[in-house]
C-alpha positions as CSV (number, residue, x, y, z in Angstrom):
1,M,-0.3,0.0,-0.1
2,Q,2.8,2.2,1.1
3,L,4.5,1.6,-2.3
4,V,1.6,2.4,-4.4
5,E,0.7,5.4,-2.4
6,I,-2.6,4.2,-0.7
7,T,-3.1,5.4,2.9
8,P,-4.2,3.0,5.4
9,N,-7.7,4.4,6.9
10,V,-9.8,3.5,9.7
11,V,-11.3,0.1,7.8
12,T,-7.8,-1.0,6.9
13,Y,-6.6,-0.4,10.5
14,N,-9.7,-2.2,12.2
15,S,-9.2,-5.1,9.8
16,L,-5.7,-5.5,11.2
17,I,-7.2,-5.5,14.5
18,K,-9.5,-8.3,13.7
19,G,-6.8,-10.6,12.7
20,Y,-4.8,-9.8,15.6
21,C,-7.4,-10.8,18.1
22,D,-8.5,-13.7,15.9
23,L,-4.7,-15.2,16.2
24,H,-5.0,-14.3,20.6
25,R,-2.2,-11.7,19.9
26,V,-4.2,-9.0,21.8
27,E,-1.3,-6.9,22.8
28,D,-0.2,-6.2,19.1
29,A,-4.3,-4.8,18.2
30,I,-3.2,-2.5,21.7
31,E,-0.3,-1.8,20.1
32,L,-1.9,-0.7,16.7
33,I,-4.6,1.1,18.6
34,A,-2.0,3.4,19.8
35,E,-0.2,3.7,16.8
36,M,-2.9,4.8,14.9
37,P,-3.5,8.6,16.1
38,L,-0.1,9.2,15.3
39,K,-0.4,8.1,12.3
40,G,-3.6,10.1,11.1
41,C,-5.8,8.0,11.4
42,Y,-8.4,8.6,14.3
43,L,-10.1,5.4,15.7
44,D,-14.0,4.4,15.4
45,K,-15.9,2.8,18.0
46,V,-15.7,-0.4,16.0
47,S,-11.9,-0.6,16.5
48,Y,-12.2,-0.5,20.1
49,Y,-15.1,-2.8,20.4
50,T,-13.1,-5.5,18.6
51,V,-10.3,-5.8,20.6
52,M,-12.7,-5.5,23.9
53,S,-14.6,-8.7,22.7
54,F,-11.6,-10.4,22.9
55,L,-10.9,-9.3,26.2
56,C,-14.6,-9.8,27.0
57,K,-14.3,-14.1,26.4
58,E,-11.2,-14.0,28.2
59,K,-12.9,-12.2,31.5
60,R,-9.8,-9.3,31.0
61,V,-12.3,-6.5,32.6
62,K,-9.9,-4.5,34.1
63,E,-8.3,-4.2,30.5
64,V,-11.6,-3.4,29.1
65,R,-12.5,-0.7,31.7
66,E,-9.1,1.0,30.2
67,L,-10.0,0.9,26.9
68,M,-13.2,2.4,27.5
69,D,-10.7,5.3,29.2
70,K,-9.0,5.3,26.3
71,M,-12.1,6.0,24.1
72,V,-12.8,8.7,26.0
73,K,-10.0,10.4,26.5
74,D,-8.0,9.6,23.1
75,G,-10.8,8.3,21.3
76,K,-13.3,11.5,21.9
77,L,-15.6,8.7,21.4
78,I,-19.0,8.4,23.8
79,L,-19.7,5.7,26.4
80,D,-23.6,5.3,25.2
81,Q,-25.8,2.5,25.6
82,V,-24.2,0.6,22.8
83,T,-21.0,0.7,24.2
84,Y,-22.5,-1.2,27.5
85,N,-25.3,-3.2,25.5
86,T,-22.4,-4.7,23.1
87,L,-20.6,-5.5,26.9
88,I,-23.1,-7.4,28.1
89,H,-23.9,-9.3,25.7
90,M,-20.0,-10.3,24.8
91,L,-19.5,-11.1,29.2
92,S,-22.9,-12.9,28.6
93,K,-22.1,-15.3,26.2
94,H,-18.6,-16.2,27.4
95,G,-20.5,-17.0,30.8
96,H,-19.1,-14.5,32.9
97,G,-22.9,-13.4,33.7
98,D,-21.2,-11.5,37.5
99,E,-19.2,-8.7,35.1
100,A,-22.2,-8.7,32.7
101,L,-24.3,-7.6,35.5
102,E,-21.4,-5.1,37.2
103,F,-21.8,-3.3,33.5
104,L,-25.6,-3.6,33.6
105,R,-25.6,-1.9,36.8
106,E,-23.3,1.1,35.6
107,A,-25.1,1.8,33.0
108,E,-28.4,1.8,34.6
109,E,-26.7,4.3,36.9
110,R,-25.4,6.4,34.2
111,G,-29.1,7.0,33.2
112,F,-29.6,4.3,30.3
113,L,-32.1,1.8,29.8
114,V,-31.3,-1.5,29.4
115,D,-33.8,-3.8,27.3
116,K,-35.3,-7.0,27.8
117,V,-32.9,-8.3,25.3
118,G,-29.8,-7.8,27.4
119,Y,-31.3,-8.7,31.0
120,S,-32.2,-12.4,28.8
121,A,-28.2,-12.3,28.1
122,I,-27.7,-12.1,32.3
123,V,-30.5,-14.7,32.6
124,H,-29.0,-16.8,30.2
125,S,-25.7,-16.9,31.6
126,F,-26.7,-17.6,35.1
127,C,-28.5,-20.4,33.8
128,K,-26.2,-21.9,32.4
129,A,-23.9,-22.0,35.4
130,G,-26.7,-23.4,37.5
131,R,-27.1,-20.1,39.2
132,I,-31.1,-20.3,39.5
133,D,-31.7,-17.8,42.5
134,I,-30.2,-15.2,40.8
135,A,-31.6,-15.6,37.5
136,K,-35.0,-15.6,39.0
137,E,-34.3,-12.4,41.1
138,L,-33.4,-10.7,37.5
139,V,-36.7,-11.5,36.1
140,N,-38.3,-10.2,39.3
141,E,-36.4,-7.1,38.3
142,M,-37.4,-7.1,35.3
143,F,-41.2,-6.0,36.3
144,K,-40.6,-3.7,38.7
145,K,-38.6,-1.7,36.1
146,S,-41.4,-2.3,33.3
147,C,-39.0,-4.1,31.4
148,I,-41.9,-7.3,30.8
149,P,-39.7,-10.5,30.0
150,D,-40.1,-12.4,27.1
151,V,-40.3,-15.9,25.7
152,V,-36.8,-16.1,25.6
153,T,-35.9,-14.8,29.1
154,Y,-39.0,-17.5,30.5
155,T,-37.3,-20.3,28.0
156,A,-33.3,-19.3,29.7
157,V,-34.9,-19.9,33.2
158,L,-37.2,-23.1,32.5
159,N,-33.6,-24.6,31.0
160,G,-31.9,-23.5,34.0
161,F,-34.4,-25.4,36.2
162,C,-34.0,-28.6,34.3
163,L,-30.4,-28.5,34.3
164,V,-30.5,-28.3,38.0
165,G,-33.3,-31.1,38.6
166,K,-35.5,-28.6,39.9
167,E,-38.5,-29.8,37.5
168,D,-41.3,-29.0,40.2
169,K,-39.9,-25.0,40.1
170,V,-40.9,-25.8,35.8
171,K,-44.8,-25.9,36.4
172,E,-45.0,-22.8,38.4
173,M,-42.8,-21.3,36.1
174,L,-45.0,-22.1,33.0
175,K,-47.9,-21.1,35.3
176,Q,-45.9,-17.6,35.7
177,M,-45.5,-17.5,32.2
178,Y,-49.1,-17.8,31.3
179,K,-50.2,-15.3,33.8
180,N,-48.2,-12.8,32.4
181,G,-49.6,-14.0,28.7
182,C,-46.5,-15.1,27.5
183,K,-46.5,-19.0,26.0
184,P,-44.2,-21.6,25.9
185,N,-42.7,-22.2,21.9
186,T,-40.8,-24.8,20.0
187,V,-37.6,-24.1,22.4
188,S,-39.6,-24.0,25.6
189,Y,-41.2,-27.3,25.3
190,T,-38.3,-28.9,23.7
191,A,-35.6,-27.6,26.6
192,L,-38.7,-29.2,28.9
193,L,-38.9,-32.4,27.1
194,H,-34.8,-32.5,26.8
195,G,-34.4,-31.8,30.8
196,L,-37.3,-34.3,31.9
197,G,-35.8,-36.8,29.8
198,R,-32.1,-36.5,31.1
199,S,-34.2,-37.0,34.3
200,G,-35.8,-40.2,33.3
201,K,-38.8,-38.6,34.0
202,S,-40.7,-39.8,30.9
203,S,-44.2,-40.2,32.4
204,E,-43.9,-36.2,33.0
205,A,-42.6,-35.6,29.6
206,R,-45.4,-37.5,28.0
207,E,-47.5,-35.6,30.2
208,M,-45.8,-32.1,29.0
209,M,-46.1,-33.2,24.7
210,K,-49.7,-33.8,25.4
211,M,-50.2,-30.4,26.6
212,S,-47.8,-29.2,23.8
213,E,-50.1,-30.9,21.1
214,E,-53.2,-29.5,22.9
215,E,-52.0,-26.0,22.1
216,R,-50.9,-27.1,18.3
217,W,-47.7,-27.4,19.1
218,T,-45.8,-30.1,17.5
219,Q,-41.5,-31.2,17.4
220,M,-41.0,-34.8,15.7
221,P,-37.2,-34.5,17.2
222,S,-38.2,-34.2,20.8
223,L,-40.0,-37.5,21.1
224,M,-36.2,-38.7,21.1
225,V,-35.9,-38.1,25.3
226,L,-39.1,-40.1,25.9
């Protein structure tokens, strides 16, 4: 590029940053971030988010916060709702529910509204880790904040109860879903059937299957758990 007198722009650098992160060479990516302004190429949020994504995966939250400071001080970029939503989803995706919840609280303190998608991501993370009590507290919190859980949120909790063998709580959650006008979908019933099947409760699974059929729902692969 230099030989043919083409000047690298932010897209060029972002491609290099992503390449380094894909190769787990995050230190090289951070060096590029420091180098860009010196070469007259100013970073955009993609530059930072790419490195943050890798750091979130590795639970290197301290370094994420350092980059957030750089975004504001060096990059003159504003930490907004998109920034916090991005971090919440990245951390939740990799099973770091506590850290994701920390950023959710910080976002709310700054006056940003985290929607049900962000809450659901954290709920799912805690459920996968078997920490159902915290997940339930978050669902209750959503109601208090008029952020009504949807079928995705409920399905995550249902699946979590199945994973820890609390099938009795499943029925309670189903009742709560119906009470709040949220009907289980194919994914919800499939999660329940697999959970009951793993626990050897084939009779309850058949009962659940009958209930789902009465609601005109069919999912042939789910029969495999019986």
